[in-house]
Structures are given as C-alpha cells and as structure tokens.
VEXDREN-2710 file (C-alpha; in Angstrom, 1 decimal):
% VEXDREN-2710
k/r/px/py/pz
1/UNK/0.0/0.0/0.0
2/UNK/2.8/2.4/0.9
3/UNK/4.6/1.7/-2.4
4/UNK/1.4/2.3/-4.3
5/UNK/0.9/5.7/-2.5
6/UNK/4.4/6.8/-3.2
7/UNK/4.1/5.7/-6.8
8/UNK/0.9/7.7/-7.2
9/UNK/2.5/10.7/-5.6
10/UNK/5.3/10.6/-8.1
11/UNK/2.8/10.3/-10.9
12/UNK/1.0/13.4/-9.6
13/UNK/4.2/15.4/-9.3
14/UNK/5.1/14.6/-12.9
15/UNK/1.6/15.5/-14.1
16/UNK/1.8/18.8/-12.2
17/UNK/5.2/19.6/-13.8
18/UNK/3.8/19.0/-17.3
19/UNK/0.7/21.0/-16.5
20/UNK/2.8/23.9/-15.3
21/UNK/4.5/24.1/-18.7
22/UNK/1.2/23.9/-20.5
23/UNK/-0.6/26.5/-18.5
24/UNK/2.5/28.8/-18.6
25/UNK/2.5/28.7/-22.5
26/UNK/-1.3/28.9/-23.0
27/UNK/-1.7/31.8/-20.6
28/UNK/0.8/33.9/-22.6
29/UNK/-0.9/32.8/-25.9
30/UNK/-4.0/34.8/-24.9
31/UNK/-2.2/38.1/-25.6
32/UNK/-0.5/41.0/-23.9
33/UNK/-2.1/41.8/-20.5
34/UNK/-0.7/45.4/-20.7
35/UNK/-3.3/46.1/-23.4
36/UNK/-6.0/45.5/-20.7
37/UNK/-4.5/47.6/-17.9
38/UNK/-2.7/50.5/-19.6
39/UNK/-4.7/53.4/-21.0
40/UNK/-5.2/53.6/-24.8
41/UNK/-2.9/56.6/-25.1
42/UNK/0.0/54.9/-23.4
43/UNK/3.4/55.3/-25.1
44/UNK/5.9/52.6/-26.1
45/UNK/8.0/53.8/-23.2
46/UNK/5.1/53.2/-20.8
47/UNK/4.7/49.6/-22.2
48/UNK/8.4/49.0/-21.8
49/UNK/8.5/50.2/-18.2
50/UNK/5.4/48.2/-17.3
51/UNK/6.9/45.0/-18.8
52/UNK/10.2/45.6/-16.9
53/UNK/8.3/46.2/-13.7
54/UNK/6.2/43.0/-14.1
55/UNK/9.1/40.9/-15.3
56/UNK/7.5/40.3/-18.7
57/UNK/10.6/41.5/-20.6
58/UNK/12.6/38.5/-19.5
59/UNK/13.0/35.4/-21.8
60/UNK/10.2/32.9/-21.4
61/UNK/12.5/30.2/-20.0
62/UNK/13.7/32.5/-17.3
63/UNK/10.1/33.5/-16.5
64/UNK/9.0/29.9/-16.3
65/UNK/11.7/28.8/-13.9
66/UNK/11.2/31.9/-11.8
67/UNK/7.5/31.0/-11.6
68/UNK/8.1/27.4/-10.7
69/UNK/10.7/28.3/-8.1
70/UNK/8.3/30.6/-6.3
71/UNK/5.3/28.3/-6.7
72/UNK/6.8/25.4/-4.8
73/UNK/7.1/27.7/-1.8
74/UNK/3.5/28.9/-2.2
75/UNK/4.4/32.2/-3.8
76/UNK/2.5/32.6/-7.1
77/UNK/3.5/36.2/-7.7
78/UNK/1.3/39.3/-7.8
79/UNK/-1.9/39.7/-9.7
80/UNK/-1.5/42.0/-12.6
81/UNK/-5.1/43.2/-12.4
82/UNK/-5.7/43.3/-8.6
83/UNK/-2.1/44.3/-7.7
84/UNK/-2.3/41.9/-4.8
85/UNK/-0.4/38.7/-4.0
86/UNK/-2.1/35.8/-5.7
87/UNK/-1.9/33.6/-2.7
88/UNK/-4.1/36.1/-0.8
89/UNK/-6.7/35.8/-3.6
90/UNK/-6.6/32.0/-3.4
91/UNK/-7.0/32.1/0.4
92/UNK/-10.1/34.3/0.0
93/UNK/-11.7/32.3/-2.8
94/UNK/-10.8/28.7/-2.2
95/UNK/-12.8/28.3/1.0
96/UNK/-15.9/29.6/-0.8
97/UNK/-15.5/27.1/-3.6
98/UNK/-15.0/24.3/-1.0
99/UNK/-18.1/25.3/0.9
100/UNK/-20.2/25.4/-2.2
101/UNK/-18.8/22.1/-3.5
102/UNK/-19.5/20.4/-0.1
103/UNK/-23.1/21.8/-0.1
104/UNK/-23.7/20.6/-3.7
105/UNK/-22.2/17.2/-3.0
106/UNK/-24.2/16.8/0.3
107/UNK/-27.4/17.7/-1.5
108/UNK/-26.5/15.3/-4.4
109/UNK/-25.9/12.4/-2.0
110/UNK/-29.1/13.0/-0.1
111/UNK/-31.1/12.9/-3.3
112/UNK/-29.1/10.2/-5.3
113/UNK/-28.8/7.5/-2.7
114/UNK/-32.4/6.9/-1.9
115/UNK/-33.4/7.4/-5.5
116/UNK/-30.8/5.0/-6.8
117/UNK/-31.4/2.3/-4.2
118/UNK/-35.2/2.5/-4.6
119/UNK/-35.0/2.4/-8.4
120/UNK/-33.0/-0.8/-8.1
121/UNK/-35.2/-2.4/-5.5
122/UNK/-38.4/-1.4/-7.4
123/UNK/-37.1/-2.1/-10.9
124/UNK/-39.7/-1.5/-13.6
125/UNK/-42.1/0.4/-11.4
126/UNK/-43.1/4.1/-11.4
127/UNK/-40.3/4.9/-8.9
128/UNK/-37.8/3.4/-11.3
129/UNK/-39.1/5.3/-14.3
130/UNK/-39.3/8.6/-12.4
131/UNK/-35.6/8.1/-11.3
132/UNK/-34.6/7.4/-14.9
133/UNK/-36.3/10.6/-16.0
134/UNK/-34.4/12.6/-13.4
135/UNK/-31.2/11.0/-14.6
136/UNK/-31.8/11.8/-18.3
137/UNK/-32.7/15.4/-17.5
138/UNK/-29.7/15.8/-15.2
139/UNK/-27.2/14.6/-17.8
140/UNK/-28.8/16.4/-20.8
141/UNK/-29.7/19.9/-19.6
142/UNK/-26.8/22.3/-19.9
143/UNK/-25.6/23.7/-16.6
144/UNK/-25.7/27.3/-17.8
145/UNK/-29.4/26.9/-18.9
146/UNK/-30.4/25.4/-15.5
147/UNK/-28.6/28.3/-13.8
148/UNK/-30.4/30.9/-15.9
149/UNK/-33.8/29.3/-15.4
150/UNK/-33.3/29.2/-11.6
151/UNK/-32.3/32.8/-11.5
152/UNK/-35.2/33.9/-13.7
153/UNK/-37.9/32.0/-11.9
154/UNK/-36.9/31.1/-8.4
155/UNK/-34.9/34.2/-7.7
156/UNK/-36.5/36.7/-10.1
157/UNK/-40.2/36.1/-10.6
158/UNK/-41.0/34.2/-7.4
159/UNK/-38.3/35.8/-5.2
160/UNK/-37.9/32.7/-3.1
161/UNK/-34.1/32.7/-2.9
162/UNK/-31.3/35.2/-3.5
163/UNK/-29.8/35.1/-7.0
164/UNK/-26.2/35.8/-6.0
165/UNK/-23.7/36.4/-3.3
166/UNK/-22.6/34.2/-0.4
167/UNK/-24.1/36.1/2.5
168/UNK/-26.3/33.4/4.0
169/UNK/-27.2/29.7/3.9
170/UNK/-30.0/30.5/1.4
171/UNK/-27.4/31.8/-1.0
172/UNK/-26.0/28.3/-1.3
173/UNK/-29.2/26.7/-2.5
174/UNK/-29.5/27.8/-6.2
175/UNK/-25.8/27.4/-7.1
176/UNK/-25.5/24.2/-5.1
177/UNK/-28.5/22.6/-6.8
178/UNK/-27.2/23.8/-10.2
179/UNK/-23.8/22.2/-9.6
180/UNK/-25.3/19.0/-8.0
181/UNK/-27.9/18.4/-10.7
182/UNK/-25.5/16.5/-13.0
183/UNK/-23.9/14.7/-10.1
184/UNK/-27.3/13.4/-8.9
185/UNK/-28.0/12.0/-12.3
186/UNK/-24.7/10.2/-12.7
187/UNK/-24.5/8.9/-9.1
188/UNK/-28.0/7.6/-9.2
189/UNK/-27.5/5.7/-12.4
190/UNK/-24.3/4.2/-11.1
191/UNK/-25.8/3.2/-7.8
192/UNK/-28.9/1.7/-9.5
193/UNK/-26.8/-0.5/-11.9
194/UNK/-24.5/-1.5/-9.1
195/UNK/-27.4/-2.4/-6.8
196/UNK/-29.1/-4.4/-9.5
197/UNK/-26.0/-6.5/-10.0
198/UNK/-25.4/-7.0/-6.3
199/UNK/-29.0/-7.8/-5.5
200/UNK/-28.9/-10.7/-8.0
201/UNK/-25.7/-12.1/-6.4
202/UNK/-25.6/-15.5/-4.6
203/UNK/-24.7/-14.1/-1.2
204/UNK/-27.7/-11.7/-1.2
205/UNK/-30.0/-14.6/-2.1
206/UNK/-28.4/-16.6/0.7
207/UNK/-29.0/-13.8/3.2
208/UNK/-32.6/-13.7/2.3
209/UNK/-33.0/-17.4/2.6
210/UNK/-31.5/-17.2/6.1
211/UNK/-34.2/-14.7/7.1
212/UNK/-32.2/-11.5/7.2
213/UNK/-34.5/-8.5/7.2
214/UNK/-35.0/-7.0/3.7
215/UNK/-34.0/-3.6/4.9
216/UNK/-30.7/-4.9/6.2
217/UNK/-30.1/-6.9/3.0
218/UNK/-30.6/-3.8/0.9
219/UNK/-29.0/-1.0/3.0
220/UNK/-26.2/-2.9/4.6
221/UNK/-25.1/-6.0/2.6
222/UNK/-26.0/-4.8/-1.0
223/UNK/-25.3/-1.1/-0.7
224/UNK/-21.8/-1.5/0.7
225/UNK/-20.7/-3.7/-2.2
226/UNK/-22.3/-1.4/-4.8
227/UNK/-20.4/1.7/-3.5
228/UNK/-17.0/1.4/-5.3
229/UNK/-18.0/3.0/-8.6
230/UNK/-20.1/5.5/-6.7
231/UNK/-17.2/6.5/-4.5
232/UNK/-15.0/6.9/-7.6
233/UNK/-17.6/9.1/-9.2
234/UNK/-18.3/11.1/-6.0
235/UNK/-14.6/11.8/-5.3
236/UNK/-13.8/12.8/-8.8
237/UNK/-16.9/15.1/-9.1
238/UNK/-16.2/16.7/-5.8
239/UNK/-12.9/17.8/-7.2
240/UNK/-14.7/18.9/-10.4
241/UNK/-17.3/20.9/-8.4
242/UNK/-14.5/22.8/-6.7
243/UNK/-12.4/23.4/-9.8
244/UNK/-14.7/23.8/-12.8
245/UNK/-17.6/25.8/-11.5
246/UNK/-16.8/28.8/-13.7
247/UNK/-20.2/29.1/-15.3
248/UNK/-22.2/28.6/-12.1
249/UNK/-20.0/31.0/-10.0
250/UNK/-20.2/33.6/-12.7
251/UNK/-24.0/33.4/-13.1
252/UNK/-24.6/33.5/-9.4
253/UNK/-21.8/36.0/-8.6
254/UNK/-20.2/33.4/-6.3
255/UNK/-16.8/34.6/-5.0
256/UNK/-14.9/31.3/-5.6
257/UNK/-12.1/29.9/-7.7
258/UNK/-14.2/29.7/-10.8
259/UNK/-15.1/33.4/-10.7
260/UNK/-11.4/34.2/-10.0
261/UNK/-10.3/32.1/-13.0
262/UNK/-12.9/33.9/-15.2
263/UNK/-11.6/37.3/-14.1
264/UNK/-8.1/36.2/-14.7
265/UNK/-8.7/34.9/-18.2
266/UNK/-10.7/38.0/-19.3
267/UNK/-8.0/40.3/-18.0
268/UNK/-5.1/38.1/-19.2
269/UNK/-3.8/38.0/-15.6
270/UNK/-1.0/35.4/-16.0
271/UNK/-0.2/34.8/-12.3
272/UNK/-3.8/34.3/-11.4
273/UNK/-4.5/31.9/-14.3
274/UNK/-1.4/29.8/-13.5
275/UNK/-2.1/29.7/-9.7
276/UNK/-5.8/28.7/-10.2
277/UNK/-5.0/25.9/-12.6
278/UNK/-2.1/24.5/-10.5
279/UNK/-4.2/24.7/-7.3
280/UNK/-7.2/22.9/-8.9
281/UNK/-4.9/20.3/-10.4
282/UNK/-3.4/19.6/-7.0
283/UNK/-6.9/19.2/-5.6
284/UNK/-7.9/16.8/-8.3
285/UNK/-4.7/14.7/-7.8
286/UNK/-5.2/14.6/-4.0
287/UNK/-8.8/13.6/-4.3
288/UNK/-8.0/10.8/-6.8
289/UNK/-5.3/9.4/-4.5
290/UNK/-7.7/9.6/-1.6
291/UNK/-10.3/7.7/-3.5
292/UNK/-7.9/5.0/-4.5
293/UNK/-6.9/4.5/-0.9
294/UNK/-10.5/4.4/0.2
295/UNK/-11.1/1.4/-2.0
296/UNK/-9.3/-0.8/0.4
297/UNK/-11.5/0.4/3.3
298/UNK/-14.7/-0.2/1.4
299/UNK/-13.7/-3.6/0.0
300/UNK/-11.0/-5.5/1.9
301/UNK/-10.5/-7.8/-1.1
302/UNK/-8.8/-4.9/-2.9
303/UNK/-5.0/-4.9/-2.3
304/UNK/-2.4/-2.8/-4.1
305/UNK/0.7/-4.6/-5.2
306/UNK/2.7/-1.6/-6.4
END
C-alpha cells in the first residue's frame, strides 16, 4: 500500500510539472495583458516600463523557472489586475468554492442515494421510471441553462431565494442545486446499476434465505458492495465541483475559484491563471489518490501490489 501511494504521488508530481509548462505557455498565448491595464494613449516607453516592472521583458524560459521556483514555496506572484499577492486571492476564494462544493455534494448524496437504491429495489415500477427521467434530464440539460432558469424564476419572478452572493445559507441553494444536478444523475445511475448487480448475487440470495430482514439486506449488505463505482464518481466530481464551477460561479456571482479564474482569463492575468490551474490540479490529484486509498477500506478484497 505504501509503495502504491508513493508511486501515485510521483505520478501526480510529474503530471503537475507537465501541466505547469502547458498553462504557462497557454496563458501567454492569450495576448499581452498590458493592453488590458494600460490606457489607450500609453506610449511605447510606458509599455516597456510596465513590462520591466512586471518581469515580462525577460525570456520565457527564465520567467518559467522563476514562476516554478516561487510556486513550490507557495508564492504565485502578484496579480496584474488586482495588484495583490495571488496567494491572498486564493485564500479568500478557495474556502468559498470548497463550501459550495460540499453543499452541492451533500445535496446530491441526499437525493441520489435513496433514488438509486429505490430504483433498483423497485425495478420496472413508477419509482424506477421517475428516477430514470431525473437521470436523463440531469445529464442532458446544460448547466448554464439550468442556472439561468433558476435565476429567472426562483430568484427573479418568485423571489424565493437570492440570485447571487454568499451572504447566508439561502445563497448556497441555487448554485448548489445547479452544480449538483448533473452529479445526482450520474451517481443515481451508477448506484442503480451496481445495486441491480449485487441484489442478483448469490450471497444476497443466501442472506434472504437465512431470514435476514430485507431492509438490512438492501441498505447494509448490498449497498456496501455497490459503493465502489459511486465512491469513484463522487470523489472525482467533488474535485470537479471545486475546480470547474466557472459558469455557475459567474452566473450566481459566487466569490470562488471559478469566478477568480474567469476574471483572470478575461484580464489576461497570467499569475492568477497559473495559480488557479495548478491549485485545482493539485486538488484533483489529491482527491484521486484519496479515492484509491478508500477502495481498500470499502472492499477488503482490494489490495495494491505496487
């Protein structure tokens, strides 16, 4: 197990190193950020002074190694647009994204687990068909469309919930449901298919013949053995909820990493773009490693040889 963890850590470090090169190059391919921050009547001398001040006049190779050298110590430089250390922006925004992702994942689990289990137990009934409709809609409706509809009706016309901000628990509901809608659909379908397979296994049939209560058969014996694909999906999508909620955070004016990434891209803020991408990649790598280790806890039959 220890060798496996160390091997995966090495893989993650190599992936982060490659990603740092890619994001460094692509960020600079978006154009000159000075066109966004200097006035239209700025002279060539103003541009030259600004490039020298920001370190953009140095060769790309030197800029890259300077960026990596500082990044490993937690220093991502200074935001070109906000004129503040990028690490401060991350400390402000990352907790908001984590809170929203936790809320969305919690709501998704609360909806997907009973729906998925009941759809499998009552296969072919109205409950199963209703659950499949929820799954199809969740995986087919675009996130931005769901967000706009919720803002228009729930927050606008009916005024039941706030349309933006992160001031209260009510502010989490609309962006959380929008983020969790797709997760509910995928998790429910995985849980339903896994439960159907497990419920038809020999040991479940034996438990029923021994007189074990049906509730215990379904919610203890069968559910535990159907959890592995669900845990994989939940872990990966928790990381995705944290790292790719740009549309949702923009629509709902949520002060998280997604909104910070959007602002950085639109203003060609290289340090912010690089910091957000590397931070989110680290979160994804850590979650994937945690999910792999959790397999052995859920199913003792799983052992890692590497």
